[in-house]
KOLFIMI-788821 format. One line per 5 residues: number of its first residue (from 1); their letters; for each residue x, y, z of C-alpha. Coordinates in steps of 0.5 Angstrom, whole numbers, plus 2048, in hexadecimal, padded with zeros to 3 digits. Example, Ala and Ser with C-alpha at 12.3 -4.5 7.8 and 13.67 -1.06 7.14 Angstrom:
BEGIN
1> AS> 819:7F7:810 | 81B:7FE:80E
END
This chain:
BEGIN
1> XXXXX> 800:800:800 | 806:805:802 | 809:803:7FB | 802:805:7F7 | 802:80C:7FB
6> XXXXX> 809:80D:7FA | 808:80C:7F2 | 802:810:7F2 | 806:816:7F6 | 80B:815:7F0
11> XXXXX> 806:816:7EB | 803:81C:7EE | 80A:81F:7EF | 80D:81D:7E8 | 806:81C:7E3
16> XXXXX> 800:820:7E6 | 7FC:81E:7E0 | 7FD:817:7E0 | 7FC:817:7E8 | 7F5:81B:7E7
21> XXXXX> 7F3:816:7E1 | 7F4:810:7E5 | 7F7:80D:7DE | 7FC:808:7E1 | 7F7:805:7E6
26> XXXXX> 7F2:805:7E1 | 7F6:801:7DC | 7F8:7FC:7E1 | 7F1:7FB:7E3 | 7EF:7FA:7DB
31> XXXXX> 7F5:7F6:7DA | 7F3:7F1:7DF | 7EC:7F0:7DC | 7EF:7F0:7D5 | 7F3:7EA:7D8
36> XXXXX> 7EC:7E7:7DB | 7E9:7E8:7D4 | 7EE:7E5:7D0 | 7EE:7DE:7D5 | 7E6:7DE:7D4
41> XXXXX> 7E7:7DE:7CC | 7ED:7D9:7CC | 7E8:7D4:7D0 | 7E1:7D6:7CD | 7E1:7D1:7C7
46> XXXXX> 7E5:7CB:7CA | 7DF:7C7:7C8 | 7DF:7C6:7C1 | 7D8:7C5:7C1 | 7D8:7CD:7C3
51> XXXXX> 7DB:7CE:7BC | 7D6:7CA:7B8 | 7D1:7D1:7B7 | 7D1:7D6:7B2 | 7D5:7DD:7B3
56> XXXXX> 7D8:7DA:7BA | 7DC:7E1:7BA | 7D6:7E4:7BC | 7D5:7E0:7C3 | 7D8:7E5:7C7
61> XXXXX> 7D2:7E9:7C5 | 7CD:7E3:7C6 | 7CF:7DF:7CC | 7CF:7E5:7D1 | 7D6:7E7:7D1
66> XXXXX> 7D5:7EE:7CE | 7D1:7EF:7D4 | 7D6:7EE:7D9 | 7DB:7F2:7D5 | 7D6:7F8:7D6
71> XXXXX> 7D5:7F7:7DD | 7DD:7F7:7DE | 7DE:7FD:7DA | 7D8:801:7DD | 7DB:7FF:7E4
76> XXXXX> 7E2:801:7E2 | 7E0:808:7DF | 7DC:80A:7E4 | 7E1:808:7EA | 7E6:80C:7E6
81> XXXXX> 7E2:812:7E5 | 7E1:812:7ED | 7E8:812:7EE | 7EA:817:7E9 | 7E4:81C:7EA
86> XXXXX> 7E7:81D:7F1 | 7EC:822:7EF | 7EB:826:7E9 | 7F1:82B:7E7 | 7EE:82F:7E2
91> XXXXX> 7E8:830:7E6 | 7EC:833:7EC | 7F0:838:7E8 | 7F7:834:7E8 | 7FC:835:7E3
96> XXXXX> 7FA:831:7DD | 7FD:831:7D6 | 7FA:830:7CF | 7FE:82A:7CF | 7FC:827:7D6
101> XXXXX> 7F5:828:7D4 | 7F5:824:7CD | 7F9:81F:7D1 | 7F4:81E:7D6 | 7EF:81D:7D0
106> XXXXX> 7F3:818:7CD | 7F4:814:7D3 | 7EC:814:7D4 | 7EC:811:7CD | 7F1:80C:7CF
111> XXXXX> 7EE:80A:7D6 | 7E7:809:7D3 | 7EA:805:7CD | 7EE:800:7D1 | 7E8:7FF:7D5
116> XXXXX> 7E3:7FE:7D0 | 7E7:7F9:7CB | 7E6:7F3:7CE | 7E3:7F0:7C8 | 7EA:7F0:7C5
121> XXXXX> 7ED:7EC:7CA | 7E8:7E7:7CA | 7E9:7E6:7C3 | 7F0:7E6:7C3 | 7F0:7E0:7C8
126> XXXXX> 7EB:7DC:7C4 | 7EF:7DD:7BE | 7F5:7DA:7C2 | 7F1:7D4:7C4 | 7EF:7D3:7BD
131> XXXXX> 7F6:7D4:7BA | 7F9:7CF:7C0 | 7F3:7CA:7BF | 7F2:7CA:7B8 | 7F9:7CB:7B5
136> XXXXX> 7F9:7CC:7AD | 7FD:7C6:7AB | 7F8:7C2:7AF | 7F2:7C5:7AC | 7F5:7C5:7A5
141> XXXXX> 7F6:7BD:7A6 | 7EF:7BC:7A9 | 7EB:7C0:7A4 | 7EE:7BC:79E | 7EC:7B6:7A2
146> XXXXX> 7E5:7B9:7A3 | 7E5:7BB:79B | 7E7:7B4:799 | 7E2:7B1:79D | 7DC:7B5:79C
151> XXXXX> 7DA:7B2:795 | 7D8:7AC:799 | 7D3:7AF:79E | 7CE:7AF:799 | 7C9:7B4:79C
156> XXXXX> 7C6:7B8:796 | 7C5:7B4:790 | 7C5:7BA:78B | 7CD:7BA:78D | 7CE:7B3:789
161> XXXXX> 7CA:7B5:783 | 7CE:7B5:77C | 7CE:7BC:77B | 7D3:7BD:781 | 7D8:7B8:77E
166> XXXXX> 7DF:7BC:77C | 7E4:7B6:77B | 7E6:7B3:777 | 7E9:7B9:773 | 7E3:7B9:76D
171> XXXXX> 7DE:7BB:773 | 7E2:7C1:775 | 7E3:7C4:76E | 7DC:7C3:76C | 7D6:7C6:76D
176> XXXXX> 7D0:7C2:770 | 7C9:7C5:76D | 7C4:7C3:772 | 7BE:7C7:76F | 7B9:7C3:76B
181> XXXXX> 7B7:7C8:766 | 7BF:7C9:764 | 7C0:7C2:763 | 7C1:7BF:75C | 7BD:7B9:75C
186> XXXXX> 7C1:7B7:755 | 7C8:7B6:759 | 7CA:7B2:75F | 7C7:7B4:766 | 7C6:7B0:76C
191> XXXXX> 7C0:7B0:771 | 7BE:7AE:778 | 7B7:7AF:77A | 7B5:7B6:778 | 7BC:7B8:777
196> XXXXX> 7BF:7B9:770 | 7C7:7BA:76F | 7CB:7BC:769 | 7D2:7BD:768 | 7D4:7C3:764
201> XXXXX> 7DB:7C6:762 | 7DC:7CD:762 | 7DF:7D3:75F | 7E0:7DA:762 | 7DF:7E1:760
206> XXXXX> 7E1:7E8:764 | 7DD:7EE:763 | 7E0:7F5:765 | 7DA:7F9:763 | 7D4:7FB:768
211> XXXXX> 7CD:7FE:767 | 7CA:804:76B | 7C9:800:771 | 7D0:7FE:772 | 7CF:7F7:770
216> XXXXX> 7D4:7F3:76B | 7D1:7F2:764 | 7D1:7EB:761 | 7D5:7EA:75B | 7D3:7E9:754
221> XXXXX> 7D1:7E5:750 | 7CE:7E1:756 | 7CA:7E7:759 | 7C7:7E9:752 | 7C5:7E2:751
226> XXXXX> 7C2:7E1:758 | 7C7:7DC:75A | 7C7:7DB:762 | 7CD:7DA:766 | 7CE:7D4:76A
231> XXXXX> 7D1:7D9:76F | 7D5:7DF:770 | 7DB:7E1:775 | 7DC:7E9:776 | 7E2:7EC:777
236> XXXXX> 7E4:7F4:778 | 7E5:7F6:771 | 7E1:7F0:76D | 7DC:7EA:76E | 7DE:7E4:76B
241> XXXXX> 7D8:7E0:767 | 7D8:7D8:767 | 7D4:7D5:761 | 7D3:7CE:760 | 7D6:7CB:75A
246> XXXXX> 7D6:7C3:759 | 7D2:7BE:75D | 7D7:7B9:760 | 7D5:7B1:761 | 7D8:7AF:768
251> XXXXX> 7D5:7A8:768 | 7DC:7A5:769 | 7DC:7A9:770 | 7D5:7A8:772 | 7D3:7A1:774
256> XXXXX> 7CD:7A4:778 | 7C9:7AA:778 | 7C6:7A8:77F | 7C9:7AC:785 | 7D0:7A9:786
261> XXXXX> 7D6:7AA:78B | 7DA:7AC:784 | 7D6:7B2:783 | 7D7:7B5:78A | 7DC:7BC:78A
266> XXXXX> 7DA:7C0:78F | 7DF:7C3:794 | 7DD:7C2:79B | 7E1:7C8:79E | 7E6:7CC:79B
271> XXXXX> 7EC:7CD:7A0 | 7ED:7D4:79C | 7E7:7D7:79F | 7E3:7D8:798 | 7DC:7D8:797
276> XXXXX> 7DB:7D1:794 | 7D5:7CC:794 | 7D0:7CD:799 | 7D3:7D4:79B | 7D7:7D0:7A1
281> XXXXX> 7DC:7D5:7A3 | 7DA:7DA:79E | 7DD:7E0:79D | 7D9:7E2:797 | 7D2:7E1:794
286> XXXXX> 7D4:7DC:78E | 7D3:7D5:790 | 7D5:7CF:78B | 7D7:7CE:784 | 7D1:7D0:780
291> XXXXX> 7D1:7CF:778 | 7CE:7D6:778 | 7D4:7D9:77C | 7DA:7D5:77D | 7DF:7D6:782
296> XXXXX> 7E5:7D3:77F | 7E9:7D2:786 | 7E4:7CF:789 | 7E3:7CA:783 | 7EA:7C8:783
301> XXXXX> 7E9:7C6:78B | 7E3:7C2:789 | 7E6:7BF:783 | 7EB:7BC:788 | 7E6:7BA:78D
306> XXXXX> 7E3:7B6:787 | 7E9:7B3:785 | 7EB:7B1:78C | 7E5:7AE:78D | 7E5:7AA:786
311> XXXXX> 7EC:7A8:787 | 7EA:7A5:78E | 7E4:7A1:78B | 7E8:79E:785 | 7ED:79C:78A
316> XXXXX> 7E8:797:78D | 7EC:797:793 | 7E7:797:799 | 7ED:797:79E | 7EF:79E:79C
321> XXXXX> 7E8:7A0:79C | 7E7:79E:7A3 | 7ED:7A1:7A5 | 7EB:7A8:7A3 | 7E4:7A7:7A6
326> XXXXX> 7E7:7A5:7AD | 7EC:7AB:7AC | 7E5:7AF:7AB | 7E2:7AD:7B0 | 7E8:7AE:7B5
331> XXXXX> 7E8:7B5:7B3 | 7E0:7B5:7B4 | 7E1:7B2:7BB | 7E6:7B7:7BD | 7E2:7BD:7BA
336> XXXXX> 7DC:7BA:7BE | 7D8:7BA:7B7 | 7D2:7B5:7B9 | 7D1:7AF:7B4 | 7D0:7A7:7B5
341> XXXXX> 7D4:7A5:7AF | 7D8:79F:7AF | 7DE:79F:7AA | 7DE:797:7A8 | 7D6:798:7A7
346> XXXXX> 7D7:79E:7A4 | 7DC:79B:79F | 7D7:795:79E | 7D1:799:79C | 7D6:79C:796
351> XXXXX> 7D9:796:793 | 7D4:791:790 | 7D5:78C:78B | 7CE:78E:788 | 7D0:795:787
356> XXXXX> 7D7:796:783 | 7D5:79D:781 | 7D4:79F:788 | 7CD:7A2:788 | 7CA:7A5:78E
361> XXXXX> 7C7:79F:792 | 7C6:7A2:799 | 7C6:7A9:79C | 7C8:7AC:7A3 | 7C4:7B0:7A7
366> XXXXX> 7C7:7B7:7A8 | 7C3:7B8:7AF | 7C3:7B3:7B5 | 7BC:7AF:7B7 | 7B6:7AD:7B3
371> XXXXX> 7B4:7B4:7B1 | 7B7:7BB:7B0 | 7B7:7C0:7B5 | 7B1:7C5:7B4 | 7B5:7CA:7B1
376> XXXXX> 7B8:7C5:7AC | 7B1:7C3:7AB | 7AE:7CA:7AA | 7B4:7CC:7A5 | 7B2:7C6:7A1
381> XXXXX> 7AB:7C7:7A1 | 7AD:7CF:79F | 7B1:7CC:799 | 7AC:7C8:797 | 7A7:7CD:797
386> XXXXX> 7AB:7D2:793 | 7AD:7CD:78E | 7A5:7CC:78D | 7A4:7D3:78C | 7AA:7D4:787
391> XXXXX> 7A7:7CE:783 | 7A1:7D2:783 | 7A4:7D8:781 | 7A8:7D5:77B | 7A1:7D4:778
396> XXXXX> 79C:7CE:776 | 79E:7CF:76F | 7A5:7CE:770 | 7A5:7C9:775 | 7A0:7C4:771
401> XXXXX> 7A4:7C5:76B | 7AB:7C3:76F | 7A7:7BD:772 | 7A5:7BB:76B | 7AC:7BC:768
406> XXXXX> 7AF:7B8:76D | 7AB:7B2:76B | 7AF:7B2:764 | 7B5:7B2:768 | 7B3:7AC:76D
411> XXXXX> 7AD:7A9:76B | 7AD:7A4:771 | 7AD:7AA:776 | 7A7:7A8:779 | 7AA:7A1:77B
416> XXXXX> 7B0:7A4:77E | 7B1:7A7:785 | 7B2:7AE:786 | 7B8:7B0:789 | 7B5:7B3:790
421> XXXXX> 7B1:7AD:791 | 7B7:7A8:78F | 7BB:7AC:795 | 7B6:7AB:79A | 7B5:7A4:798
426> XXXXX> 7BC:7A2:799 | 7BD:7A7:79F | 7C1:7A3:7A5 | 7C1:7A3:7AC | 7C8:7A6:7AC
431> XXXXX> 7C9:7AD:7AD | 7CF:7B3:7AD | 7CE:7BA:7AF | 7D2:7BD:7A9 | 7D0:7C4:7AA
436> XXXXX> 7D3:7C3:7B1 | 7D9:7C2:7AE | 7D9:7C7:7A9 | 7D7:7CC:7AE | 7DD:7CA:7B3
441> XXXXX> 7E2:7CB:7AD | 7DF:7D2:7AB | 7DF:7D4:7B2 | 7E7:7D2:7B3 | 7E9:7D6:7AD
446> XXXXX> 7E4:7DC:7AE | 7E8:7DD:7B5 | 7EF:7DC:7B2 | 7EE:7E0:7AC | 7E8:7E5:7AD
451> XXXXX> 7EB:7EC:7AF | 7E6:7ED:7B5 | 7EB:7F3:7B7 | 7EA:7F8:7B1 | 7E2:7F6:7B1
456> XXXXX> 7E1:7F8:7B8 | 7E6:7FD:7BA | 7E3:803:7B8 | 7DD:802:7BC | 7E2:802:7C3
461> XXXXX> 7E6:808:7C0 | 7E0:80D:7BF | 7DC:80A:7C6 | 7E3:80C:7C9 | 7E3:813:7C5
466> XXXXX> 7DC:815:7C7 | 7DD:813:7CE | 7E3:817:7CF | 7E1:81D:7CC | 7DB:81D:7D0
471> XXXXX> 7DF:81C:7D7 | 7E4:821:7D5 | 7DE:826:7D4 | 7DC:824:7DB | 7E3:825:7DE
476> XXXXX> 7E3:82C:7DA | 7DD:830:7DA | 7D9:82C:7E0 | 7D3:828:7E1 | 7CE:82E:7E0
481> XXXXX> 7D1:830:7DA | 7D1:829:7D7 | 7CA:828:7D8 | 7C8:82F:7D5 | 7CC:82D:7CF
486> XXXXX> 7C8:826:7CE | 7C1:82A:7CF | 7C4:82F:7CA | 7C6:82A:7C5 | 7BF:826:7C6
491> XXXXX> 7BB:82C:7C4 | 7C0:82E:7BF | 7BF:827:7BC | 7B7:828:7BC | 7B7:82E:7B9
496> XXXXX> 7BB:82C:7B3 | 7B6:826:7B2 | 7B0:82A:7B2 | 7B3:82F:7AD | 7B5:82A:7A9
501> XXXXX> 7AE:827:7A9 | 7AB:82E:7A8 | 7B0:82E:7A2 | 7AE:828:79F | 7A7:829:7A0
506> XXXXX> 7A7:830:79C | 7AC:82F:797 | 7AD:827:796 | 7B3:825:793 | 7BB:825:794
511> XXXXX> 7BA:825:79C | 7C0:822:79D | 7C4:828:79A | 7C0:82D:79E | 7C1:828:7A5
516> XXXXX> 7C8:827:7A3 | 7CA:82F:7A2 | 7C6:831:7A8 | 7C9:82D:7AD | 7D0:82F:7AA
521> XXXXX> 7CE:836:7AB | 7CC:835:7B2 | 7D2:831:7B3 | 7D6:836:7B1 | 7D3:83C:7B5
526> XXXXX> 7D4:837:7BB | 7DB:836:7BA | 7DD:83D:7B8 | 7D9:841:7BE | 7DE:83E:7C3
531> XXXXX> 7E4:840:7BF | 7E2:847:7BD | 7DC:84A:7C2 | 7DE:846:7C8 | 7DF:84C:7CC
536> XXXXX> 7D8:84F:7CA | 7D4:84A:7CD | 7D3:847:7D4 | 7D7:842:7D7 | 7D2:83D:7D8
541> XXXXX> 7CF:83E:7D0 | 7D6:83E:7CE | 7D7:837:7D1 | 7D1:834:7CD | 7D5:836:7C7
546> XXXXX> 7DB:833:7C9 | 7D8:82D:7CC | 7D4:82C:7C5 | 7DA:82D:7C1 | 7DF:828:7C5
551> XXXXX> 7DA:823:7C4 | 7D7:824:7BD | 7DD:826:7B9 | 7DE:81F:7B7 | 7D7:81E:7B4
556> XXXXX> 7D8:825:7B1 | 7DE:822:7AD | 7DA:81C:7AB | 7D4:821:7A9 | 7D9:824:7A4
561> XXXXX> 7DB:81D:7A1 | 7D4:81C:7A0 | 7D2:822:79D | 7D8:820:798 | 7D5:819:797
566> XXXXX> 7CE:81D:795 | 7D1:821:790 | 7D5:81B:78D | 7CF:817:78C | 7CB:81D:789
571> XXXXX> 7D1:81E:784 | 7D1:816:783 | 7CA:816:782 | 7CA:81C:77D | 7CF:819:779
576> XXXXX> 7CC:812:778 | 7C5:816:776 | 7C9:819:771 | 7CC:812:76F | 7C5:80F:76F
581> XXXXX> 7C8:80A:775 | 7C5:807:77B | 7C5:80D:781 | 7CA:80A:785 | 7CE:806:781
586> XXXXX> 7D6:806:782 | 7D4:80C:787 | 7DA:80C:78C | 7DA:811:792 | 7DF:813:797
591> XXXXX> 7DC:80E:79C | 7DD:808:798 | 7E4:80B:796 | 7E7:80C:79D | 7E3:806:7A0
596> XXXXX> 7E5:805:7A7 | 7EB:80A:7A6 | 7E5:810:7A7 | 7E4:80E:7AE | 7EC:80F:7B0
601> XXXXX> 7EC:815:7AC | 7E6:818:7B0 | 7E9:815:7B6 | 7F0:818:7B5 | 7ED:81F:7B3
606> XXXXX> 7E9:81F:7BA | 7EF:81E:7BE | 7F3:824:7BA | 7ED:828:7BB | 7ED:827:7C3
611> XXXXX> 7F4:828:7C3 | 7F3:82F:7C0 | 7EC:830:7C4 | 7F0:830:7CA | 7F2:837:7C9
616> XXXXX> 7EA:839:7C9 | 7E9:835:7CF | 7EF:839:7D3 | 7EC:840:7D0 | 7E5:83E:7D3
621> XXXXX> 7E7:83C:7DA | 7EA:843:7DA | 7E4:846:7D9 | 7E1:849:7DF | 7DB:845:7E3
END
């Protein structure tokens, strides 16, 4: 205790501003709680099941930790204010320089920031645990095993139909046409129930010309002859149009048109954290390779999966397949993914003497128990209803036409089982919660790679800045002046709102210009009065202008940027109207150009303003009471 008193005495004598703000003790207290939150973050997801959910990085806000955070932050700040407000050098006319005043404000900011940013310590602990528990080299090895095993889960019949096949190479290079209306009946095609497949070679043409709406114009003579492209790929300066050329007969490769393991080519999960397949680990909205919008990076990855699956099937090495399944189930056990699979029985369901083409003869449930949960059942019912509505919207004439036309390709369709019924009839009692595995892998990657600091730091910076300016205003002008300032700001806001409403009802149109410049004019008056006319005003009245200026200057700067943005958008709209383009096409503004940098620019401007404004505060304090 004596050492603490000596240290306090040392600070009082040598560094009175630091002693007055209690920053040393507050930073020590904040450091202790940061350590505690780091430990909480490290221990929060020891159980792998806790990672089997969407957006696990938001658990801080969902599991109640944020409320503990808020309580501790409030207690620390209130306790700090009680200690600090016992002594106010400026209020008691002690000698105070401009630098000391600004130094106090900066210390307020540091104290509040350190007492409100426990989230970052929590996430740092969380990330350290994930990096230690799920190292990259181990995850890469496990994800490879998972991706090579996923083709044998057979949970969705649509993943095993013929249009998915990408190996051998002819399947990769050719375009698979599945639209009945586009099939050439005079050339080789393949049929499965109501699905028709025809493989075509392609030729490509690039277009660099755009129409008035900014869309690339298809090349000629195809455009003039109304030949539809199979698909297109758009770059920044051009768009490539792919057109069907010749039909290619792949009968030598296609032994069956039934759903088969040979056709599976989906990537269960990509370690590079790209948005593939079911959107698992998705950063972007585009999902899997589609003939109308191909992603060749993903297509290559899918082709590799397809090749590895085919080679494993062709080897007919049941021991190798069983070892793969055992490794997969061992990983699932480590990650606590629910399933009731057995490696040997699983292999026996795949290899059968009467099934040389490895057609899908069984299906594994993606849910535990006899039926799905209420949520899953609701989802399936919703999808079924939406599909029915879509079919109805498609038009009875088209629906009837295609129903008749499919019989031309498959006369025996009435004697065959529909794919969905076939899957239901061959569903086993085995289950594997693949979504849980995907969620876990996504959670691990998101915690490792997502920038939680940059996305959230602005909130805490601005909370600390505004609280600092508010407390600084209280320390300088006192409670009475601050209360009058708050009331005056409220009345001013209400007055501006009423004038704006009246303007909108009277003149109608361009209210944003009137509001922006009216607030800018009022703001300039509030800022200039303490600079030019302070001695002509009562000290209480001038304190109102001082307080509003300190607390509202950053908002004034933001208003200036907003006015610039309004004029940029107006100029862009005028230009697009002149060129007969869309109103906001290619319209960038200062907010989009600067992004998060705008927040830092305004924050720095706020600190610079506070530094120079301390001179005004000294002049205000020197005024007679």
